NURO-341975 format. One record per residue (C-alpha): x, y, z. Coordinates in steps of 0.02 Angstrom, whole numbers, padded with zeros to 5 digits, always signed. Each point is the difference from the previous one (the first is absolute). Example, Ala and Ser with C-alpha at 12.3 -4.5 7.8 and 13.67 -1.06 7.14 Angstrom:
<pts>
+00615-00225+00390 +00069+00172-00033 
</pts>
This chain:
<pts>
+03425+02112-11593 +00113-00060+00134 -00033-00051+00172 +00107+00086+00108 +00027-00017+00189 +00094+00048+00140 +00065-00119+00154 +00119-00059+00132 +00098-00156-00019 -00050-00098+00163 +00028-00170-00037 +00121-00109-00135 -00074-00166-00045 +00049-00171-00031 +00080+00056-00190 +00062+00172+00067 -00101+00127-00056 -00075+00140+00074 -00169-00009+00117 -00105+00148-00013 -00176-00005+00085 -00137+00073-00066 -00177+00021+00026 -00015-00056-00152 +00083-00148+00050 +00196-00061+00007 +00133+00059-00142 +00144-00110-00039 +00143+00111-00094 +00151-00055-00041 +00194+00085+00067 -00089+00124+00120 +00088-00008+00189 -00079-00014+00160 -00065+00170+00063 +00017+00061-00177 -00137+00122-00079 -00032+00007-00160 -00148+00033-00146 -00024-00162-00041 -00083-00041-00203 -00134-00149+00037 +00055-00123-00186 -00124-00128+00095 -00125-00048+00142 -00114-00136+00014 -00136+00003+00155 +00086+00077+00120 +00185-00026-00044 +00106+00096-00145 +00158+00019-00061 +00101+00178-00038 +00160+00058-00032 +00099+00153+00040 -00058+00166-00086 +00098+00134+00115 +00080-00033+00141 -00026+00117+00163 +00089-00039+00157 +00146-00106-00025 +00074-00166+00123 +00175+00017+00058 -00002-00178-00067 -00026+00074-00201 +00130-00019-00089 +00071-00014-00176 -00025-00128-00091 +00163-00063-00084 -00140-00119-00141 -00013+00151-00146 -00160-00113-00020 -00038-00061+00179 -00198+00059-00005 -00028-00073-00160 +00087-00174+00020 -00107-00087+00131 +00157-00072+00065 +00038+00067+00148 -00086+00077+00123 +00094+00102+00130 +00125+00069-00140 -00046+00206+00090 +00007-00054+00160 +00144-00029+00132 +00075-00187+00019 -00037+00042+00171 -00177+00034+00000 -00034-00149-00127 +00079-00120+00148 -00128+00103+00118 -00143-00035-00123 +00017-00179-00024 +00044-00072+00199 -00172+00107-00006 -00092-00084-00116 +00045-00175+00110 -00055+00075+00160 -00155+00048-00041 -00038-00143-00126 +00033-00130+00173 -00116+00101+00096 -00123+00044-00137 -00021-00171-00094 +00082-00146+00130 -00063+00103+00163 +00160+00012+00078 +00068+00119+00112 +00142+00035+00073 +00084-00084-00097 +00190+00092-00034 +00031+00017-00185 +00191+00022-00008 +00070+00155-00077 +00055-00056-00192 +00147-00074-00075 +00032+00125-00124 +00148+00019-00123 +00153+00124-00001 -00047+00035-00185 -00166-00023-00059 +00049+00019-00181 +00031-00135-00124 -00016-00150+00082 -00115-00102-00102 +00079-00162-00087 -00148-00001-00140 -00078+00097-00095 -00118-00063-00146 -00009+00162-00144 -00174-00003-00128 +00062+00073-00176 -00102+00090-00102 -00002+00148-00115 -00019+00189+00007 +00059+00119-00131 +00026-00133-00103 +00163-00049+00095 +00015-00097+00140 -00038-00010+00181 +00015-00074+00161 -00039+00017+00154 -00171-00014+00127 -00179-00014-00033 -00080+00154+00084 -00094-00034+00150 -00176-00119-00041 +00066+00014-00200 +00091-00083-00129 +00087+00162-00076 +00192+00004+00053 +00089+00121+00080 +00156+00040-00089 +00127-00030+00117 +00186+00016+00001 +00032-00043+00138 -00080-00055+00166 +00032+00031+00163 -00035-00162+00065 +00087-00115-00108 +00186-00063-00018 +00104+00134-00067 +00068-00130-00117 -00173-00009-00088 -00008+00156-00108 +00140-00031-00090 -00060-00167-00051 -00185+00071-00043 +00077+00157-00115 +00115-00127-00097 -00145-00109-00050 -00133+00147-00043 +00121+00035-00106 +00039-00166-00075 -00171-00007-00047 -00006+00137-00082 +00135-00042-00098 -00031-00165-00048 -00177+00066-00022 -00084-00101+00147 -00171+00049+00042 -00079+00004+00147 -00142-00093+00071 -00173+00101-00047 -00149-00049+00133 -00122+00048-00115 +00079-00089-00162 +00044-00137+00108 +00160+00028-00139 +00173+00015+00030 +00170-00081+00074 +00073+00039+00168 -00124+00027+00149 +00074+00042+00140 +00187-00032+00058 +00026-00049+00176 +00173+00031+00084 +00067-00098+00136 +00137+00038+00080 +00150-00088+00168 +00071+00103+00138 +00109-00139+00028 +00045-00046-00174 -00012+00128-00085 -00103-00081-00130 -00130+00058-00119 -00132-00092-00084 -00101+00065-00149 -00171-00080-00044 -00089+00032-00161 -00180+00003+00007 -00082-00031-00222 -00135-00022-00038 +00092-00079-00150 +00086-00196+00009 +00141+00107-00066 +00046+00130-00121 +00113+00030-00154 +00179+00063+00048 -00031-00062+00183 +00171-00066+00011 +00065+00124-00048 -00076+00117+00113 +00018-00083+00138 +00210-00016-00049 -00004+00202+00004 -00073+00019+00132 +00129-00107+00098 +00136+00105-00115 -00101+00152+00108 -00016-00043+00160 +00138-00129+00070 -00045-00013+00156 -00165-00103-00050 +00037-00166+00069 -00156-00088-00092 -00163+00016-00110 -00181-00101-00018 -00087+00036-00102 -00197-00049+00058 -00133+00007-00109 -00191+00055+00052 -00122-00005-00126 -00131+00006+00097 -00132+00171+00019 +00037+00016+00181 +00080+00112+00153 +00094-00154+00068 +00190+00068-00071 +00097-00192-00039 -00069-00130-00099 +00029-00168+00005 +00123-00030-00141 +00185+00058-00007 +00195-00017-00065 +00165+00046+00050 +00068+00072-00094 +00162+00080+00074 +00066-00072+00161 -00031-00148+00105 -00217+00072+00030 +00038+00046+00174 +00084+00139+00133 +00087-00070+00167 -00040+00130+00149 +00016-00044+00189 -00074+00037+00196 +00051-00025+00157 +00164-00119-00099 -00108-00097-00095 -00019-00003-00210 -00143+00005-00076 -00031-00047-00181 -00117+00149-00115 -00101-00059-00131 -00085+00136-00101 -00177-00068+00096 +00079-00033+00173 -00074+00081+00163 +00121+00100+00063 -00010+00146+00119 +00038+00161-00113 +00076+00097+00149 +00174-00116+00020 +00075+00148+00165 -00180-00022+00097 -00002-00179-00037 +00131-00060+00104 -00061+00116+00147 -00178-00083-00016 +00056-00175-00014 +00140+00030+00141 -00121+00066+00112 -00138-00117-00029 +00127-00129+00018 +00060+00080+00175 -00169-00002+00054 -00045-00159-00021 +00153-00056+00087 +00023-00164-00087 +00114-00139+00110 +00072-00178-00095 -00138-00089+00088 -00151+00096-00063 -00113-00076-00165 -00073+00161-00121 -00115+00018-00100 +00042+00129-00154 -00183+00035-00047 -00062+00087-00173 +00213-00047-00048 +00016+00097-00189 +00152-00081-00043 +00062-00047+00187 +00071+00180+00032 -00007+00010+00201 -00012-00197+00041 +00159-00033-00101 +00063+00128+00132 -00081-00053+00151 +00094-00217-00058 +00158+00126+00057 -00081+00006+00199 -00114-00188-00007 +00006-00144+00015 -00121-00012-00145 -00102+00107-00121 -00160-00039-00075 -00059+00124-00161 -00176-00036-00077 -00026+00111-00175 -00130-00046-00136 +00079+00101-00110 +00110-00141-00105 +00142+00115-00077 +00030+00085+00167 +00008-00229+00068 +00127-00002-00130 +00071+00170+00048 +00028-00037+00164 +00083-00141+00012 +00110+00019-00139 +00066+00153+00110 -00007-00139+00138 +00144-00106-00094 +00095+00146-00010 +00015+00048+00156 +00032-00176+00047 -00143+00011+00123 -00094-00178+00035 -00104+00028+00148 -00135+00068-00107 -00144-00084-00091 -00076+00082-00110 -00169-00055-00040 -00119+00032-00151 -00190+00011+00084 -00131+00158+00068 +00081+00026+00172 -00196+00004+00082 -00022-00209-00065 +00170-00018+00032 -00013+00025+00192 -00217-00071-00002 +00089-00159-00072 +00172-00048+00127 -00024+00139+00138 +00184-00001+00016 +00088+00068+00149 +00071+00179-00023 +00100+00085+00142 -00017+00149-00128 -00076+00070-00126 +00049+00143-00143 -00158+00059-00093 +00033+00119-00142 -00150+00008-00102 -00050+00106-00156 -00083+00195+00055 -00168-00111+00011 +00038-00064+00154 -00028-00159+00077 -00158-00122-00010 -00119-00033+00140 +00047-00180-00062 +00193+00035+00015 -00019+00051+00186 -00118-00124+00033 +00119-00138-00017 +00141+00101+00089 -00148+00035+00161 +00020-00233-00031 +00172-00043+00010 +00017+00159+00113 +00230+00044-00026 +00081+00100+00144 +00068+00158-00108 -00090+00068-00190 +00100+00128-00094 -00162+00068-00099 +00120+00156-00142 -00130+00083-00044 +00015+00123-00173 -00217+00065+00028 +00003+00068+00204 -00209-00050-00046 -00003-00183-00039 +00137-00010+00143 -00109+00077+00106 -00148-00102-00053 +00121-00156+00040 +00065+00046+00173 -00194+00030+00073 -00020-00174-00060 +00145-00072+00058 +00013+00114+00183 -00141-00140+00096 +00137-00116-00003 +00192+00118-00031 +00064+00151+00089 +00065+00124-00124 +00188+00039+00081 +00076+00104-00118 -00039+00113-00207 +00119+00049-00078 -00012+00114-00172 +00115-00019-00121 +00000+00119-00116 +00032-00101-00166 -00105+00126-00128 +00067+00170+00045 -00057+00162-00099 -00182-00129-00013 -00132-00023+00144 +00041-00188-00003 +00079-00069+00161 +00057-00160+00034 -00030-00082+00204 +00087-00132+00101 -00145-00073+00143 +00081-00106+00114 -00141-00104+00120 +00016-00114+00108 -00120-00130+00092 -00105+00073+00129 +00024-00143+00162 -00133-00117+00037 -00074+00072+00148 -00006+00188-00048 
</pts>
C-alpha cells in the first residue's frame, strides 16, 4: 500500500529538493517548488528523514514552468528544469546566505546577486555518456539518479548542441559494425562511455571512446566512417578502462585521429585541453568567474601571488598578466605538466609551477605572498592548509568555492584574522543546484 502524505513545501534543501515538515519528520521531494502543496508518496524513510515523489500537485507556484527536457524528472542531471531561471538564481543566493549564517556563524555578510547567464541552455563543453542496450538496440544517455540504468536521450538541454549528431552517428555505426556496448553485469562489450569536449573559441571537437578492450576488429574503418559522417570532429582518442569502477577514464590511451587535444581561450589566453585536463565546463561563465576573481584581487605589478589548488594553473596564468610573480602549486603531476605547457603556449615567464602539496610547500618555505588565490575541491580546504595561510598572512585571499557549505566552514576558520569584503556567486551550472562563489578577504589591521 502506498504511503501518501499531503504537505506544503516550506524550504528548499541544499540539493534543490522541496522540504515538507510533518509530525513524522522531514520529507525531501524532487521537483517541488517553494510554497507548493502536493500529495507525496514516501519512497524511502529512515529515522525522522524521508524521501518522496510528487504524486499530485495541489497548488502551483508562479515560478513553475513546463520542462523543455522530456526526461528531466527521470534523468536526475538537472534540478530546476521545472522552474523559472529567476527562481533558480534566488535559490542559489539564499543557499549561500543560509550556509554562511548556519555553518560559518557569519552574520550581516552581504551576498551579491548571482551572475547568471543570458541563455542558460546548451552551455556544457564536456559530456560523458554511457552506452548500453535496450530492446537489442544500442542506446546512450545518462544514468537515472542513484542508479546505473541508462535513460536514453536524443538531445540534452544543457550540453553543447554539436554533441548530439555525433552521438547519433556513433550509435548508428556501432549497430552497423556490430560493436557491443559495455555490459556492467557481465563485464563484456567494447564501448563503455563516449566523452565529447568542445571549444567555444576555436569550434574544435574532441571525441574520446572509453573501451573495455585494447582494440577491436574494424576499428580503423569505424573511425574513418565516423570522421566521414561527422567531419566537424577535430581529434579522436581511444581510452582503455578495464577496471570495475565508477571512474570513467582509464590510464592508457591512444590518439587515433588529429592532435589529441583541443584549444580554447579564457580572457585572451589559450589553453590546450586533453582528455583528462580539468577545464571549467561552462566557457561563457568562466570568463565572468575568473574576470571577477581578478577584479576583486586587484593585483598590481608589485604583487606576488600564490595560486593554491592550482589544477592546470588557469587562474595562475591569468593572474600572471597583472602580477610581479606567480607561484602555482599543484600535487597532481599531469595537471602540472598541462600548466607548464600552457605557460609556454602563452609565453608567460613570470610563473613558477611547482609539483607539491600546497600545505607542505608553505610550511617548508614559509614564503611571503601579497595575494593568495585558492580554488579547492568540493570538500573545501583543510585545517592544515588554513593554518599555513594564517602563518604567512597574505594581505588578500581570493577563495573560489564550488560548495557553499564548505566555504562557510572555512571562512569561520579564517575570520579571526580576515575581513570578508565581498561574496559574489556565479552560476556555472544552470539547471543544477550547484553554484560557484568568489569570496574576497583582506587581512585585518594589527590592532583590530
